[in-house]
C-alpha positions in Angstrom: 0.0 0.0 0.0 1.2 3.5 -1.0 1.7 6.3 1.1 4.3 8.8 1.8 8.0 8.8 2.1 9.6 9.4 5.4 11.6 12.5 6.3 15.4 12.5 6.6 17.2 12.2 9.9 17.0 14.8 12.6 19.8 15.4 15.0 19.2 16.5 18.6 21.7 17.3 21.3 20.4 17.9 24.8 21.8 18.2 28.3 21.4 15.2 30.4 20.9 17.2 33.6 19.9 20.8 34.3 23.4 22.0 35.1 26.1 20.2 37.0 25.3 17.4 39.4 27.5 16.5 42.5 26.9 13.1 44.0 28.1 12.6 47.6 28.4 9.3 49.5 29.7 5.8 49.2 26.9 4.6 47.0 25.2 7.3 44.8 22.7 7.3 42.0 21.4 9.9 39.6 18.7 9.4 36.9 18.1 11.3 33.7 15.4 10.7 31.0 15.1 11.2 27.2 12.2 10.5 24.9 11.8 8.9 21.5 8.7 9.8 19.5 6.3 7.3 18.0 7.4 7.9 14.4 11.2 7.9 14.8 14.0 5.7 16.0 17.6 6.1 16.8 20.0 5.9 13.9 23.7 5.7 13.5 25.8 8.2 15.5 23.5 8.3 18.5 25.3 8.3 21.8 25.5 9.7 25.3 28.6 11.5 26.5 29.1 11.7 30.3 31.8 14.1 31.5 32.9 13.7 35.1 35.5 14.4 37.7 35.9 12.8 41.2 37.8 13.1 44.5 41.5 12.4 44.2 41.3 10.5 47.6 39.2 7.7 46.2 40.6 4.2 46.4 40.9 3.3 42.8 40.6 -0.5 43.3 37.2 -0.1 45.0 35.6 2.9 43.2 33.6 2.7 40.0 31.0 4.4 37.8 28.2 2.2 36.3 25.8 3.4 33.5 22.4 1.7 33.2 19.7 2.2 30.6 16.2 1.2 31.7 17.8 -0.5 34.7 20.0 -2.7 32.4 23.8 -2.2 33.0 25.6 -1.0 29.9 29.1 0.0 31.1 31.2 0.1 34.2 34.5 2.0 34.5 36.9 2.3 37.3 37.5 5.7 38.8 41.2 5.3 38.4 42.2 8.0 35.9 43.6 11.4 36.6 41.2 12.8 39.2 42.2 16.4 38.5 41.2 16.2 34.8 37.9 15.8 33.1 37.0 12.3 32.1 34.6 11.3 29.3 32.5 8.1 29.0 30.7 7.6 25.7 27.7 5.2 25.5 26.8 4.1 22.0 23.0 3.9 21.6 22.9 3.2 17.9 22.7 -0.6 18.2 20.1 -0.7 20.9 16.6 -1.4 19.8 14.9 1.3 21.8 11.2 1.7 21.3 9.0 4.9 21.5 8.5 6.6 24.9 10.7 7.7 27.8 14.0 5.9 28.6 15.8 6.2 31.9 19.5 6.6 32.1 21.0 5.9 35.5 24.5 6.7 36.8 25.6 4.7 39.8 28.7 5.5 41.7 30.5 3.3 44.2 33.2 5.1 46.1 35.6 4.1 49.0 38.4 5.9 50.7 40.1 2.9 52.3 40.0 -0.9 52.2 38.4 -1.0 55.7 35.3 -3.0 55.7 33.3 -0.3 57.4 33.9 3.4 56.9 31.9 6.6 57.1 29.6 6.6 54.0 29.0 10.3 54.3 32.6 11.4 54.4 33.0 14.7 52.6 35.8 13.3 50.5 33.4 10.9 48.8 32.2 12.9 45.7 31.7 12.5 42.0 30.8 15.5 39.8 28.8 15.0 36.6 29.5 18.0 34.5 26.9 20.2 32.8 28.3 19.4 29.3 27.2 15.8 29.6 24.8 15.4 26.7 22.6 12.9 24.8 23.3 13.3 21.0 20.4 11.5 19.4 20.1 11.0 15.6 16.5 10.4 14.9 15.5 8.6 11.7 12.0 7.7 10.4 10.7 4.5 12.0 8.5 3.7 9.0 9.2 3.7 5.3 5.9 5.5 4.7 3.1 7.0 6.8 -0.6 6.5 6.9 -3.2 7.7 9.5 -2.4 4.8 11.9 1.0 6.6 12.6 -0.6 10.0 13.5 0.5 12.3 15.1 3.7 11.2 13.3 5.2 12.6 11.1 3.6 16.0 11.8 4.1 16.0 15.6 7.0 14.2 17.2 7.7 14.1 20.9 11.3 14.0 22.0 12.6 16.0 19.1 14.0 19.5 19.6 11.0 20.9 17.8 7.8 19.1 18.6 5.9 20.5 15.5 7.6 18.9 12.5 5.0 20.3 10.0 3.5 23.6 8.9 -0.2 24.3 9.4 -1.9 25.9 6.4 -5.3 27.7 6.5 -7.3 29.6 3.8 -6.4 33.2 3.3 -10.0 34.3 4.2 -10.3 32.0 7.2 -13.7 31.2 8.6 -14.7 30.7 12.3 -14.9 27.0 11.8 -11.5 26.7 10.1 -10.0 28.9 12.8 -11.5 26.9 15.6 -10.2 23.6 14.2 -6.7 25.2 13.8 -6.8 26.5 17.3 -7.7 23.1 18.7 -4.7 21.6 16.9 -2.5 24.4 18.2 -3.5 23.5 21.8 -2.7 19.9 21.1 0.8 20.7 19.8 1.6 22.8 22.9 0.3 20.0 25.1 2.7 17.6 23.4 5.7 19.8 24.0 7.6 18.9 27.2 7.8 22.5 28.5 4.5 23.6 26.9 6.4 26.2 24.9 6.3 26.0 21.1 5.8 28.4 18.3 3.0 27.4 16.0 4.1 27.4 12.4 0.8 28.4 10.8 0.6 30.1 7.4 -2.1 31.5 5.2 -2.3 29.5 1.9 -0.8 32.4 -0.2 2.1 32.9 2.2 2.9 29.2 2.4 2.9 29.0 -1.4 5.0 32.1 -1.8 7.6 30.7 0.5 7.5 27.3 -1.2 6.9 25.7 2.2 4.7 22.8 1.2 7.6 21.5 -0.9 10.0 21.5 1.9 7.9 20.5 4.9 5.2 18.1 6.0 2.0 20.0 6.1 -1.5 19.9 7.6 -4.2 21.8 5.6 -7.4 22.7 7.5 -10.4 24.4 5.8 -13.8 24.2 4.2 -13.7 22.9 0.5 -14.8 26.2 -1.1 -12.3 28.4 0.8 -9.1 27.2 -0.9 -7.0 29.0 -3.6 -5.1 27.2 -6.3 -2.7 25.2 -4.1 -5.5 24.0 -1.7 -7.6 23.1 -4.7 -4.6 21.1 -6.2 -4.2 19.2 -2.9 -8.0 18.5 -2.8 -7.8 17.0 -6.3 -4.9 14.8 -5.3 -6.8 13.7 -2.1 -9.8 12.9 -4.2 -7.8 10.3 -6.1 -6.8 8.7 -2.8 -10.3 8.8 -1.2 -11.9 7.4 -4.4 -10.2 4.0 -3.6 -12.4 3.7 -0.5 -15.4 5.3 -2.0 -15.0 8.4 0.2 -15.4 12.1 -0.6 -12.1 14.0 0.1 -14.2 17.2 0.6 -15.6 15.7 3.8 -12.7 13.6 5.2 -9.3 13.5 6.8 -6.9 12.3 4.1 -3.1 11.6 4.3 -1.1 11.5 1.1 2.3 12.2 -0.5 2.7 16.0 -1.0 1.9 16.9 -4.6 4.9 19.3 -4.5 7.4 16.8 -3.0 6.8 13.1 -2.9 9.2 12.8 0.1 6.9 14.9 2.3 3.6 14.1 3.8 0.4 16.2 3.6 -2.8 15.8 5.5 -6.0 17.5 4.4 -8.7 18.1 6.9 -11.8 19.1 4.9 -15.5 19.5 5.7 -18.2 21.8 6.8 -18.3 23.6 10.2 -19.6 20.6 12.2 -17.2 18.2 10.4 -14.2 20.4 11.0 -15.1 20.5 14.7 -15.4 16.7 14.7 -12.1 16.2 12.9 -10.4 18.5 15.4 -11.7 16.4 18.3 -10.5 13.2 16.6 -7.0 14.6 15.9 -6.6 15.9 19.5 -8.0 13.0 21.5 -5.6 10.1 22.0 -8.5 7.7 22.6 -9.8 8.5 19.2 -6.8 9.1 17.0 -5.2 5.8 18.1 -8.1 4.2 16.2 -7.2 5.8 12.9 -6.3 3.4 10.1 -5.5 3.6 6.3 -5.3 6.8 4.4 -8.8 8.2 4.6 -11.3 8.8 7.4 -14.7 9.9 6.0 -16.6 12.6 7.9 -18.9 12.6 9.9 -18.1 9.8 12.3 -20.3 8.6 15.2 -18.7 9.0 18.6 -19.4 10.5 22.0 -17.4 13.6 22.9 -15.1 13.1 25.8 -16.4 14.3 29.1 -15.1 17.7 30.2 -13.0 18.0 33.3 -14.9 19.1 36.4 -14.2 22.6 37.7 -13.2 22.8 41.3 -16.1 24.2 43.4 -15.2 27.3 45.5 -15.1 26.8 49.3 -15.7 23.0 49.0 -12.9 20.6 50.1 -11.3 19.0 47.1 -9.2 15.7 47.4 -7.0 14.2 44.7 -4.9 11.0 44.9 -1.4 10.6 43.6 -2.8 8.1 41.1 -5.3 10.6 39.9 -2.4 13.0 39.3 -0.9 10.4 37.0 1.6 8.8 39.3 2.1 5.2 40.4 3.9 4.2 43.7 7.1 6.2 44.2 10.1 4.2 45.3 13.3 5.0 47.2 15.7 2.2 47.5 19.4 1.1 47.8 20.6 4.4 49.1 21.7 6.0 52.4 19.8 9.2 51.4 17.1 9.1 48.8 14.4 11.4 47.5 11.4 11.3 45.2 9.1 14.1 44.1 5.6 14.7 42.7 3.9 17.9 41.5 0.4 19.3 41.6 -0.5 22.3 39.5 -3.2 24.5 41.0 -6.0 25.2 38.5 -5.6 28.6 36.8 -8.8 30.1 38.2 -8.3 28.9 41.8 -6.1 29.8 44.8 -5.2 28.0 48.0 -5.3 30.5 50.8 -5.7 28.4 53.9 -3.0 25.8 53.2 -3.5 22.2 52.2 -3.4 18.8 53.8 -1.2 15.9 52.6 -2.0 12.4 53.8 1.2 10.6 52.9 0.6 6.8 52.7 3.9 5.0 52.9 5.7 1.8 53.9 9.4 1.1 54.6 11.9 -1.6 55.3 12.1 -3.2 58.8 15.9 -3.8 58.3 16.8 -0.3 59.4 17.5 1.5 62.6 14.1 3.0 63.2 15.3 5.4 65.9 17.8 7.1 63.5 16.1 6.8 60.1 14.2 10.0 59.1 11.6 11.1 56.6 11.2 14.8 55.6 8.5 16.4 53.5 9.4 19.6 51.7 7.0 21.8 49.7 8.5 24.3 47.2 11.8 24.2 49.1 10.2 24.7 52.5 10.4 21.8 55.1 7.0 21.2 56.5 7.3 17.8 58.4 10.0 15.4 59.7 9.5 12.1 61.5 11.5 9.0 62.4 10.6 5.8 60.6 9.3 4.1 63.7 8.8 0.4 63.7 5.2 -0.5 63.0 3.1 -3.6 62.6 1.1 -2.0 59.8 2.1 -2.7 56.2 1.3 0.9 55.4 1.3 4.0 57.5 -0.4 7.4 56.9 1.4 10.6 57.9 -0.8 13.8 58.1 1.2 16.8 56.8 -0.2 20.3 56.9 1.1 22.5 54.2 1.0 26.1 55.4 0.1 29.0 53.1 3.6 30.4 53.4 5.0 27.2 51.7 2.6 27.7 48.8 2.9 31.5 48.6 2.4 32.7 45.0 3.5 29.4 43.4 1.0 27.8 41.0 2.8 24.4 41.3 3.2 22.5 44.5 6.6 20.7 44.2 6.4 18.1 47.0 9.7 16.3 47.8 9.9 13.3 50.1 13.5 12.8 51.4 14.5 9.7 53.4 17.7 9.2 55.3 18.3 5.5 56.3 20.4 4.3 59.2 21.4 0.7 59.8 22.0 -1.0 63.1 25.5 -0.1 64.1 28.5 0.7 62.0 31.0 -2.1 62.0 29.3 -3.6 65.1 28.9 -7.3 65.6 25.2 -8.0 66.2 24.3 -11.7 66.8 27.6 -12.7 65.4 27.0 -10.7 62.1 29.0 -7.7 61.1 26.8 -4.9 60.1 28.0 -1.8 58.2 26.4 1.5 57.4 27.1 1.1 53.7 25.0 -2.1 53.5 22.0 -0.5 51.6 20.2 -3.5 50.3 17.5 -3.2 53.0 17.1 0.5 52.6 13.8 1.2 50.9 10.6 3.2 51.3 7.5 3.3 49.1 5.2 6.3 48.8 1.8 4.8 47.9 -0.3 6.0 44.9 -3.2 6.3 47.4 -1.5 9.3 49.0 -4.0 12.2 49.0 -3.7 16.0 48.7 -6.7 18.0 49.8 -7.6 21.7 50.1 -10.4 24.2 50.0 -10.1 26.2 46.8 -11.0 29.8 46.7 -11.7 32.0 43.7 -8.7 33.8 42.2 -8.8 37.5 42.9 -5.8 38.8 40.9 -5.1 38.8 37.1 -1.6 39.4 35.9 0.3 38.3 32.8 1.9 35.5 34.8 -1.6 34.4 35.8 -2.4 33.2 32.3 -4.3 31.1 31.4 -6.5 32.8 34.0 -8.8 34.7 33.5 -9.5 33.3 30.0 -9.7 29.6 31.0 -10.5 27.6 34.0 -9.6 24.0 34.8 -12.4 22.6 32.6 -12.9 24.9 29.6 -12.3 28.3 28.0 -14.3 31.1 29.5 -16.4 33.0 26.9 -13.7 34.9 25.0 -13.7 37.0 21.8 -10.5 37.2 19.7 -10.5 40.5 17.9 -8.2 40.5 14.8 -9.3 42.8 12.0 -6.3 41.8 10.0 -5.5 38.0 10.2 -2.5 37.3 8.1 0.3 34.9 8.8 2.0 37.0 11.5 -1.3 37.7 13.3 -2.3 34.0 13.0 1.0 32.8 14.4 0.7 35.1 17.4 -3.0 34.2 17.9 -2.5 30.5 17.8 0.6 30.8 20.0 -1.5 32.6 22.7 -4.4 30.2 22.3 -2.1 27.2 22.5 -0.5 28.5 25.7 -3.8 29.4 27.3 -5.8 26.3 26.3 -3.1 23.6 26.2 -5.0 21.4 28.7 -8.5 22.1 27.4 -10.5 19.8 25.2 -12.1 22.3 22.8 -12.3 26.0 21.8 -16.1 26.2 21.4 -16.2 29.3 23.7 -13.6 31.1 21.6 -15.2 33.5 19.1 -13.3 35.2 16.2 -14.2 38.7 15.2 -12.6 40.3 12.1 -15.4 42.6 10.9 -15.7 45.6 13.1 -18.6 47.1 11.3 -21.3 45.2 13.2 -22.6 45.1 16.8 -19.6 43.0 17.9 -19.0 45.3 21.0 -22.4 44.6 22.3 -21.8 40.9 22.1 -18.3 41.2 23.6 -19.5 43.1 26.7 -20.2 39.8 28.5 -17.0 38.1 27.3 -13.3 38.4 27.9 -11.5 39.9 24.9 -8.1 39.3 23.2 -6.9 41.8 20.6 -4.1 41.1 18.2 -2.7 43.7 15.8 -1.3 47.1 15.3 -2.7 50.5 16.3 -4.0 51.0 12.8 -6.4 48.0 13.2 -7.2 48.6 16.9 -10.8 49.5 17.8 -10.9 53.0 19.3 -12.3 51.6 22.5 -9.1 49.7 23.1 -6.7 52.6 22.8 -6.0 54.8 25.8 -9.1 53.8 27.9 -9.2 54.9 31.5 -7.6 51.8 33.1 -5.0 51.3 30.4 -1.4 52.0 31.3 -0.5 53.1 27.8 -2.0 54.7 24.7 -0.8 54.1 21.1 -0.2 56.7 18.4 1.4 55.6 15.2 4.6 53.8 16.0 4.9 55.1 19.5 3.5 53.8 22.8 2.9 56.6 25.4 2.5 56.2 29.1 -0.8 57.2 30.8 0.2 56.5 34.4 3.1 57.1 36.8 3.5 53.3 37.2 4.9 53.1 33.7 7.8 55.3 32.6 9.0 54.8 29.0 12.1 56.1 27.2 12.1 56.5 23.4 14.0 53.2 22.6 11.2 51.2 24.2 8.3 53.5 23.3 9.1 53.7 19.6 8.5 50.7 17.3 6.8 49.1 20.3 5.7 45.5 21.0 3.7 45.0 24.1 1.3 42.8 26.1 -1.2 44.4 28.5 -3.9 42.7 30.7 -6.5 44.9 32.3 -10.2 45.1 33.0 -12.1 45.4 29.8 -13.3 48.9 28.9 -16.5 47.2 27.6 -17.3 45.7 30.9 -15.3 46.0 34.2 -16.3 42.5 35.2 -14.3 41.1 32.2 -10.7 41.3 31.0 -8.9 42.6 27.9 -5.6 41.2 26.7 -3.8 43.5 24.2 -1.1 42.0 22.0 -0.2 45.1 20.1 2.8 46.2 18.0 3.8 49.1 15.9 4.2 46.9 12.8 3.2 43.3 11.8 6.9 42.4 11.9 7.0 43.3 15.6 4.1 40.9 16.3 6.6 38.2 15.5 8.8 39.3 18.4 5.7 38.8 20.7 5.2 35.4 19.3 8.8 34.4 19.9 8.7 35.7 23.5 5.6 33.7 24.3 7.1 30.5 22.9 10.5 31.0 24.6 10.6 29.3 28.0 13.1 31.9 29.4 11.3 35.0 28.1 7.8 33.8 28.9 9.0 33.1 32.5 9.6 36.8 32.8 6.0 37.8 32.2 4.8 39.6 35.2 2.5 42.5 36.2 -0.1 43.8 33.8 2.2 45.2 31.1 5.4 44.1 29.4 7.2 45.5 26.4 9.9 44.3 24.1 12.7 46.5 22.8 14.1 46.3 19.2 16.5 43.5 20.3 13.6 41.5 21.8 14.6 42.0 25.4 11.6 42.0 27.7 10.8 44.8 30.2 8.2 44.5 32.9 6.8 47.1 35.2 6.4 45.9 38.8 4.2 48.8 39.9 1.4 47.4 37.6 1.1 44.2 39.5 -2.5 43.3 40.4 -2.5 42.4 44.1 -5.2 41.6 46.6 -5.9 44.7 48.5 -5.5 44.3 52.3 -8.7 44.9 54.3 -8.5 48.4 55.6 -8.3 49.0 59.3 -10.7 51.8 60.0 -9.6 54.5 62.4 -12.6 55.8 64.4 -13.3 59.5 64.5 -13.5 61.5 67.7 -17.2 61.3 67.6 -17.1 57.5 67.0 -14.8 57.2 70.0 -17.3 59.2 72.2 -20.1 57.0 70.9 -18.1 53.9 71.8 -17.6 55.4 75.3 -21.2 56.4 75.7 -22.4 52.9 74.9 -19.9 50.4 76.2 -17.8 52.7 78.4 -20.7 53.9 80.5 -21.9 50.4 81.0 -18.5 49.4 82.2 -18.3 52.4 84.5 -21.7 51.5 86.1 -20.6 47.9 86.7 -17.4 49.1 88.3 -19.2 51.6 90.5 -21.6 48.9 91.7 -18.7 46.6 92.5 -17.0 49.3 94.5 -20.2 49.9 96.5 -20.6 46.2 97.2 -17.0 46.1 98.5 -17.4 49.1 100.8 -20.8 47.8 102.0 -19.3 44.4 102.8 -16.4 46.1 104.6 -18.8 48.3 106.6 -20.9 45.2 107.7 -17.8 43.4 108.9 -16.6 46.4 110.9 -20.1 46.7 112.4 -20.2 43.0 113.5 -16.8 43.4 114.9 -17.9 46.3 117.1 
């Protein structure tokens, strides 16, 4: 059976660790992970380079470094080189039959300072440094000779590669709401597949894609209604019709994969249909449960299926409980170490806050072959220790530790990074117990398991602040988009790329975009409809509605190619004010109960700088406050004084009259009671004196 030729190899070089790693102790371990996408495999010249140095005091005969892949040993080397110089260990991966998914690389170090049977395993001289330049150089080649729908999302989207999106997205020049919504759904899916949720969406209008000869040099996904296409889209539709005819399907209402008409070595996918069919196709292509069922080269539309249930929004002021398993984790294990740690994360829904702290019920079990009086467990949240206990001996197979996470440990973080650290101690150190010599470095019996039934519970409150770092709030909640209008009077390639980049970031975890409305024509009553919706504007000052420029709560106003400050919180010099590119989030001038996000630039070219900043992990991490601007070199500037904060409850100071009123009501009552008490005391004293007389 035909189909399309696979793409050439793609080389990726990535750091194994985030910076340098120092391992301390007699027996140490460090894990790293890399991913192989579904449509690729490792080709020749794929390897891992480990650069390391170690203590010059190590006993060479007893010290070694072992490398394991998926817990299978690959190589062991003695730590017997020149300790002062950098060492390199290369692991060839080319001949290993590694399948799709994540693969675990483990470094295990065994270090000794003397040939004594027992020595201090935590001696400061026991160290091994794995240098930051340690890398995985992976040469990805196509796994299949040709592709059909059963391989989707390959070859268009490949996890594990440096660029997740391996194709361009093409839409009609005059895009409709239905075509835009389908493209937006796919953009959300692409961002979701990216490990750091940061990816630029390579979307092009048909004419710009053809002008750049992109369909001949890239895999491509074409989304649109049959009558919207120009000459290139029509040519692709005709080629798809030949493929669909073999299964008696109509390419105008189908998902079709085929060899690109402009380059037989590239793959094209045409998603064509009316408004309802495009929405259905978008659901199929973004739901793993559905797209895993794709087969062949053509899927006729419509199909009969039930839409996936939407996630449930967290109810304000009602306790919410989630298990480790529901977060996507299985049992977490710590073993064969003197000190070990494991971690899990929980991301607070965008539209909720945790103001009163949270409760962690840590279900765990541990070895009985340890010194229970000296072995410790510590729970840390976002770097703050919140609980420590000794691993007491227990008859129960599983114990539960109640851990209160105070608000200070959560602070402004949207992610709870929960670390469980365990320090094991054995009975004695070189002592003879029952005729058996026991040493501290005997780690076989050192283990602890954090159960997947561990729970995290809290009472969510409604979020009260909206800043750029708050995104996706207020435009999306945990379950769906809030009603939002995207205003883009000009929607060329640059505007589309910025729009889908923003939509992808905001809605990456959401199932659909049905609440997202596109407005291009400003001649109608769109403002009336937008009053009850959040609004996102994308464009230049020339296309900006008058209501969005210089309104009362805006920090800036735009005039030609210059951005002018309207408030003392924002001070601008000419290099930043001229040829501007800015993001601003404020209350909407159409309705103070809703929000407006302005993505504005002096020129369409500067919109590209905003798109790049949003997709860049480092720059997007600098988003803060309610206004940021990019200079001509793309450097981001934020304005801390624009930060939206929860106002503290004012402490009223009573007026003089209020103080007198307080006195006349409560003060007089107190005075009367005091006077009666004094009278009673004197009367009692007088009676006693009288009886004495």
